[in-house]
C-alpha positions as CSV (number, residue, x, y, z in Angstrom):
1,M,3.2,-0.1,-7.7
2,R,2.9,3.9,-8.2
3,Y,4.8,6.5,-10.1
4,R,5.1,10.2,-10.1
5,Y,7.2,12.5,-12.6
6,S,7.8,16.4,-13.2
7,T,9.0,17.8,-15.8
8,D,11.0,21.9,-16.1
9,I,12.2,23.9,-18.3
10,G,14.8,25.1,-15.5
11,L,16.2,28.9,-15.1
12,K,18.4,29.4,-18.7
13,R,16.8,27.3,-21.3
14,D,14.2,29.5,-23.7
15,E,11.9,26.3,-24.1
16,N,11.5,22.8,-22.2
17,Q,13.0,20.0,-24.5
18,D,12.4,17.0,-22.7
19,A,9.6,14.9,-22.7
20,V,7.9,12.2,-19.4
21,R,5.3,9.7,-19.5
22,C,4.5,6.7,-17.6
23,E,1.3,4.4,-17.8
24,Y,0.0,1.3,-15.9
25,F,0.0,-1.8,-18.6
26,G,-2.5,-4.1,-16.2
27,H,-0.2,-3.7,-12.5
28,N,3.2,-3.1,-14.4
29,I,4.6,0.2,-15.1
30,L,6.4,1.6,-18.2
31,A,8.0,5.0,-17.8
32,V,10.0,7.1,-20.8
33,V,12.2,9.9,-20.2
34,C,13.2,11.9,-23.5
35,D,16.1,14.9,-23.7
36,G,15.5,16.2,-27.3
37,M,18.7,18.3,-29.0
38,G,18.3,20.2,-32.5
39,G,18.0,23.5,-33.4
40,E,15.2,25.9,-32.8
41,K,12.0,23.7,-32.0
42,S,13.6,20.4,-33.3
43,G,14.5,18.7,-30.1
44,K,11.0,19.3,-28.1
45,E,9.7,17.8,-31.5
46,A,12.3,14.7,-31.3
47,S,11.7,14.0,-27.4
48,N,7.8,14.4,-28.0
49,I,7.6,12.1,-31.3
50,A,10.0,9.7,-29.3
51,V,7.7,9.2,-26.3
52,E,4.8,9.1,-28.5
53,E,6.1,6.3,-30.9
54,F,7.8,4.3,-28.3
55,F,4.4,4.5,-26.3
56,Q,2.7,3.5,-29.4
57,R,4.6,0.5,-30.7
58,F,5.1,-0.7,-27.3
59,S,1.3,-0.9,-26.5
60,A,0.9,-2.7,-29.9
61,G,3.1,-5.2,-29.1
62,Y,2.6,-5.7,-25.6
63,S,0.1,-8.6,-23.8
64,Q,0.3,-9.7,-19.7
65,S,1.6,-13.0,-21.1
66,I,4.6,-11.4,-22.7
67,S,8.0,-13.5,-22.4
68,D,10.8,-11.9,-20.5
69,D,12.9,-12.0,-24.0
70,D,9.7,-10.8,-26.5
71,L,9.9,-7.6,-23.6
72,R,13.3,-7.3,-24.6
73,K,12.7,-7.2,-28.1
74,L,9.7,-5.0,-28.0
75,L,11.8,-1.9,-25.9
76,I,14.2,-2.4,-28.8
77,S,11.4,-2.1,-31.6
78,S,9.9,0.7,-29.7
79,V,12.9,2.7,-29.6
80,S,13.5,1.6,-33.2
81,A,10.3,2.9,-34.1
82,A,10.9,6.2,-32.4
83,N,14.2,6.5,-34.5
84,S,12.7,6.1,-37.9
85,V,10.4,8.3,-37.3
86,I,12.4,11.1,-36.1
87,Y,15.1,10.4,-38.8
88,T,13.0,10.7,-41.9
89,R,11.5,13.9,-40.0
90,A,15.1,15.3,-40.1
91,R,15.6,14.4,-43.6
92,F,12.3,15.7,-45.6
93,D,12.6,18.8,-43.5
94,F,15.7,20.8,-43.7
95,K,14.6,22.6,-40.2
96,S,14.4,19.5,-38.3
97,F,18.0,18.5,-39.4
98,G,20.3,17.1,-36.8
99,M,17.5,16.7,-34.6
100,G,17.6,13.9,-32.0
101,T,16.9,12.9,-28.6
102,T,17.9,10.6,-25.7
103,C,15.4,7.8,-24.3
104,V,15.6,5.7,-21.2
105,A,13.0,3.4,-20.8
106,A,12.1,1.2,-17.8
107,F,9.4,-1.7,-17.8
108,I,8.8,-2.7,-14.1
109,G,6.9,-6.0,-14.2
110,E,5.8,-8.0,-10.9
111,N,9.1,-9.5,-10.2
112,S,11.3,-7.9,-12.7
113,V,12.6,-4.7,-14.0
114,T,14.2,-4.3,-17.9
115,I,15.7,-1.2,-19.2
116,A,16.2,0.1,-22.6
117,N,18.8,3.1,-22.9
118,V,20.1,5.4,-25.5
119,G,21.7,8.4,-24.5
120,D,22.7,10.3,-21.4
121,S,19.2,10.1,-19.9
122,R,19.7,7.8,-16.8
123,A,18.1,5.0,-14.7
124,Y,18.7,4.1,-11.1
125,L,17.9,1.8,-8.9
126,I,17.2,3.3,-5.3
127,T,18.7,1.2,-2.8
128,N,18.7,1.6,0.9
129,E,22.6,2.1,0.6
130,G,22.4,4.8,-2.1
131,L,21.6,5.1,-5.6
132,K,23.0,2.7,-8.3
133,Q,23.4,3.8,-11.9
134,I,21.9,1.2,-14.1
135,T,22.2,2.7,-17.4
136,Q,25.9,3.9,-19.1
137,D,26.1,7.2,-20.4
138,H,26.5,7.4,-24.2
139,N,28.5,10.8,-24.5
140,Y,32.3,11.8,-25.4
141,A,33.6,11.8,-22.3
142,M,32.4,8.2,-21.2
143,D,33.7,7.5,-24.7
144,L,37.1,8.3,-23.4
145,Y,36.7,6.5,-20.3
146,A,36.2,3.2,-22.1
147,H,39.0,3.5,-24.4
148,G,41.4,4.3,-21.4
149,K,41.8,8.0,-22.2
150,I,40.8,9.5,-19.1
151,S,39.8,8.3,-15.8
152,L,36.5,8.2,-14.3
153,E,37.2,11.1,-12.1
154,E,37.8,13.3,-14.9
155,V,34.7,12.1,-16.6
156,E,32.8,14.3,-14.5
157,T,34.6,17.9,-15.0
158,H,35.2,16.9,-18.8
159,P,34.4,19.7,-20.9
160,Q,32.4,17.7,-23.3
161,K,30.2,15.1,-21.3
162,H,27.4,16.5,-22.4
163,M,28.4,15.5,-26.0
164,L,26.2,12.8,-27.2
165,V,27.8,9.8,-29.4
166,K,24.6,8.1,-29.3
167,A,21.1,9.4,-30.0
168,V,17.5,8.4,-31.2
169,G,17.0,9.7,-34.7
170,V,20.4,11.0,-35.9
171,E,21.3,7.8,-37.5
172,R,19.4,5.0,-40.1
173,T,19.7,2.7,-37.0
174,V,20.4,2.6,-33.6
175,T,20.5,-0.3,-30.9
176,P,19.8,0.6,-27.4
177,D,21.4,-1.0,-24.2
178,I,19.5,-3.2,-22.6
179,F,19.7,-3.8,-18.7
180,S,17.5,-6.5,-17.0
181,F,17.3,-7.5,-13.7
182,D,15.0,-9.8,-11.1
183,Y,13.8,-8.7,-7.9
184,T,12.3,-10.7,-4.9
185,D,10.1,-8.1,-2.5
186,K,9.9,-4.6,-3.7
187,V,11.8,-2.1,-6.5
188,S,12.2,1.5,-6.6
189,L,13.4,3.4,-9.7
190,L,14.5,6.5,-10.8
191,L,14.5,8.0,-14.7
192,C,16.1,11.6,-15.2
193,S,17.4,13.6,-17.6
194,D,20.7,14.9,-17.4
195,G,19.4,18.3,-16.1
196,L,19.2,16.4,-12.8
197,S,22.3,14.1,-12.9
198,G,24.7,16.6,-14.3
199,Y,24.3,18.9,-11.6
200,C,23.2,17.2,-8.6
201,S,25.5,14.4,-7.1
202,D,23.9,10.8,-6.3
203,D,24.2,12.0,-2.5
204,E,22.2,14.7,-3.2
205,I,19.5,13.1,-5.2
206,Y,19.5,10.2,-2.7
207,D,19.1,12.6,0.2
208,V,15.9,14.3,-1.4
209,V,14.3,10.8,-2.1
210,V,15.0,9.2,0.9
211,N,13.2,12.5,2.7
212,S,10.3,13.9,0.6
213,V,6.9,12.1,1.3
214,F,6.5,10.4,-2.2
215,D,3.9,12.3,-3.4
216,N,6.3,15.2,-3.5
217,V,9.2,13.4,-4.5
218,A,9.4,14.3,-8.4
219,D,8.7,17.9,-7.9
220,E,11.2,18.1,-4.9
221,L,13.9,16.6,-7.1
222,I,13.2,19.4,-9.7
223,N,13.5,21.7,-6.9
224,L,16.8,20.5,-6.0
225,A,18.1,21.2,-9.6
226,L,16.8,24.5,-9.8
227,S,18.8,25.4,-6.6
228,K,22.2,24.5,-8.4
229,G,21.1,26.7,-11.0
230,G,18.6,25.5,-13.6
231,R,21.0,25.6,-16.3
232,D,18.8,22.8,-18.2
233,N,15.9,21.6,-18.9
234,V,15.2,18.9,-15.8
235,T,13.0,16.0,-16.0
236,V,12.5,13.0,-13.4
237,A,10.2,9.6,-13.0
238,V,10.2,8.2,-10.0
239,I,8.8,4.3,-9.8
240,S,8.4,2.6,-6.3
241,D,6.5,-0.3,-4.5
């Protein structure tokens, strides 16, 4: 199991408010991507806090003998720990009011994958046929689609598709979506902020993934986003056997 990750400010923003981290836990891997939001430097602070608190909480609760159920609970509590710190910071510092962040985290074990998600940063399964989006975006456009107000095709072009309806640190509590699946042989995943998925099609992303040397794949995905105008910070993490 191996990973590569990269993050870039893009071509239009004044600072990079994304954060990413991957670490080994024995032969397993935990990967987290966060995309901060908020005025001034609050977005950057929120994403950095989220990654730090997530790993701190996860590391404290993890053991190699952890059950699948306890692993899911640990991912949820790790998101909750990050949420509490960001929410409290925002309430006691007026400059940080309204700050928050997306958070997509994947734990890749020997035969299974478990993913926690809040916001619109995504996790994809990389298959022989193409990309398969695992997570669901928590944004206003997808909320309209879920309520039958717009079609799936209209989601991609909706002017408020980047407006989050759920984020880490905005409310007192937050409950992430949890996804889990088993695999028998090999598995490959892509985690990314919407600086990639919001401006590049799944086919374009997949084409870069399958045609890149693994050591260069994260940087090549960044280059793809930049070639599309680099209108947002862009962050990727690729994990593969």
